[in-house]
C-alpha positions as CSV (number, residue, x, y, z in Angstrom):
1,M,0.0,0.0,0.0
2,P,1.6,3.3,-1.1
3,A,1.9,6.2,1.3
4,R,1.4,9.8,0.4
5,I,3.9,12.5,1.7
6,Y,2.6,16.0,1.4
7,K,2.4,19.4,3.1
8,P,-1.2,20.2,3.9
9,A,-2.9,23.4,2.7
10,K,-4.6,25.8,5.1
11,S,-8.3,25.4,5.5
12,A,-10.8,28.0,4.1
13,T,-11.6,29.3,7.6
14,Q,-7.9,29.6,8.6
15,S,-6.2,33.0,8.2
16,G,-2.8,32.0,9.6
17,L,-0.3,29.4,8.5
18,A,-0.6,27.1,11.6
19,R,-0.6,23.4,10.9
20,T,0.8,23.9,7.4
21,K,4.5,23.8,8.2
22,L,4.8,20.1,8.9
23,W,4.9,17.3,6.3
24,L,2.4,14.4,6.6
25,L,2.8,10.8,5.7
26,E,-0.6,9.1,5.2
27,F,-1.4,5.7,3.9
28,E,-3.9,5.4,1.0
29,Q,-7.0,3.2,1.2
30,E,-6.2,-0.4,0.5
31,S,-9.7,-1.9,0.5
32,P,-13.0,-0.1,-0.2
33,R,-15.2,1.0,2.7
34,E,-18.2,-1.0,3.5
35,I,-21.6,0.2,4.7
36,E,-22.8,-1.4,7.9
37,P,-26.4,-2.6,7.2
38,L,-28.0,-1.8,10.6
39,M,-26.9,1.7,11.2
40,G,-25.6,2.7,7.7
41,W,-22.2,3.7,9.0
42,T,-19.2,3.3,6.8
43,S,-16.4,1.1,8.1
44,S,-13.2,-0.4,7.0
45,G,-10.9,-3.1,8.2
46,D,-7.8,-1.1,7.1
47,T,-6.3,0.4,10.3
48,R,-3.3,2.0,8.5
49,Q,-5.7,4.5,7.0
50,Q,-6.2,6.0,10.4
51,L,-2.5,6.7,10.8
52,R,-1.0,10.2,10.2
53,L,2.7,10.7,10.8
54,R,4.0,14.3,11.1
55,F,7.6,15.3,10.2
56,D,9.4,18.6,10.3
57,T,11.0,18.2,6.8
58,K,10.2,16.3,3.6
59,E,13.6,14.5,3.8
60,E,12.7,13.1,7.3
61,A,9.4,11.7,5.9
62,I,11.2,10.2,2.9
63,A,13.9,8.7,5.1
64,Y,11.3,7.1,7.4
65,A,9.4,5.6,4.4
66,E,12.6,4.2,2.9
67,R,13.8,2.8,6.3
68,E,10.5,1.0,6.9
69,G,10.2,-0.2,3.3
70,I,7.0,1.7,2.6
71,P,6.4,2.7,-1.0
72,Y,5.6,6.4,-1.2
73,R,4.9,9.3,-3.5
74,V,5.7,12.9,-2.7
75,E,3.3,15.7,-3.6
76,E,5.0,19.1,-3.7
77,P,3.1,22.0,-2.2
78,T,1.9,24.8,-4.4
79,E,2.8,28.2,-3.0
80,S,-0.1,30.5,-2.8
81,R,0.3,34.2,-3.3
82,R,-0.9,36.2,-0.4
83,R,-2.5,39.6,-1.1
84,T,-1.5,41.9,1.6
85,M,-4.0,44.7,2.2
86,S,-4.7,46.6,5.3
87,Y,-8.1,47.6,6.6
88,A,-7.2,51.3,6.2
89,D,-6.8,50.7,2.4
90,N,-10.6,50.4,2.2
91,F,-10.9,54.1,3.1
92,K,-7.9,55.7,1.3
93,F,-8.5,58.8,-0.9
94,N,-7.1,57.5,-4.2
95,R,-9.0,54.2,-4.5
96,T,-9.1,52.6,-7.9
97,Q,-12.8,51.6,-7.4
98,P,-15.5,53.7,-5.8
99,W,-16.5,52.6,-2.3
100,T,-20.1,51.6,-2.0
101,H,-22.3,49.9,0.7
């Protein structure tokens, strides 16, 4: 079962960069999930899917996967451009667009 090594993106409700600096190693799903007939819950017998390992660097994650004999694939993060704008810029005199309510 291959593992996925990646750096998570920030969530939509997150303004800072917390929890986006570490690299994660996750195992991919080996068998399909099953629907439990009585309650309708989904279940799986694959316990490795619940495991998430965190590493400070990509090299540490790769070294761990190679040391343990785990096949892996690395997904490089895409750097997002942050638009820096202060709240005071909403009220400046020389705005390019008119301010409306």
